[in-house]
Each structure stands twice: as structure tokens, then as C-alpha cells.
C-alpha positions in Angstrom: 146.3 -13.9 48.3 147.7 -11.6 45.6 150.7 -9.6 46.7 149.9 -6.0 47.0 152.9 -3.7 46.3 153.5 -0.5 48.1 152.8 1.4 44.9 149.6 -0.5 44.3 148.6 0.1 48.0 149.2 3.8 47.6 147.1 4.0 44.5 144.0 2.5 46.2 141.3 5.0 47.1 140.4 5.3 50.9 137.1 3.6 50.3 139.1 0.4 49.3 140.2 0.2 52.9 138.0 -1.2 55.8 139.4 1.7 57.9 139.8 4.4 55.4 140.9 7.1 57.8 143.9 5.2 58.8 144.2 3.3 55.5 144.1 0.0 57.4 143.1 -3.4 55.9 143.0 -3.0 52.2 140.1 -4.9 50.7 141.4 -5.4 47.1 140.1 -9.0 46.7 138.5 -11.9 48.7 141.8 -12.9 50.0 142.5 -9.6 51.6 139.0 -9.4 53.0 139.6 -12.8 54.8 142.9 -11.5 56.0 141.4 -8.4 57.4 138.7 -10.6 59.0 141.3 -12.7 60.6 142.8 -9.6 62.3 139.5 -8.4 63.8 140.6 -9.8 67.1 143.1 -7.1 67.3 140.9 -4.4 66.0 138.8 -2.0 68.0 135.0 -2.8 68.2 134.4 0.3 65.8 137.1 -1.1 63.3 135.4 -4.6 63.5 132.1 -3.0 62.4 133.8 -1.2 59.6 135.7 -4.5 58.4 132.3 -6.3 58.5 130.5 -3.6 56.5 133.2 -3.3 53.9 133.3 -7.2 53.6 129.6 -7.0 52.9 129.8 -4.2 50.4 132.6 -5.8 48.5 131.6 -9.4 48.4 128.1 -9.9 49.6 126.6 -11.0 53.0 128.5 -12.0 56.0 126.9 -13.5 59.0 126.4 -11.3 62.0 128.2 -12.2 65.2 
């Protein structure tokens, strides 16, 4: 996974996060999406839906659970 510096993270727009309101789970590349998906077990059900939707938008289909 490419390292995301603090400055680069601050420059990301809210739409580049799975949870834009809280700026959680940056979705900069495929590795970050996989990392966000691995943290779904700690996310609320609403956050899980947002992570899955963002993954589909960014990199195509993801199987429904």
C-alpha cells in the first residue's frame, strides 16, 4: 500500500473517503480500499454500507454479503 502522508490525506476531498463526514477510510487506491474493507468488522452497519458503495464506485463490483 502506498504510504499516505498527512499532507496528502488533508488534500483529499471528502468524496475520497468511505465515510466523508468523519474523513474515515481514505480510498486513494486499491490497497487502501482493501484496508478499509478489512476494518469493516469494527465499523457500524451504516459505515460498512458506505465502504462497500465507495469500493464499487472506485474499483468496480464487489460481491454483496
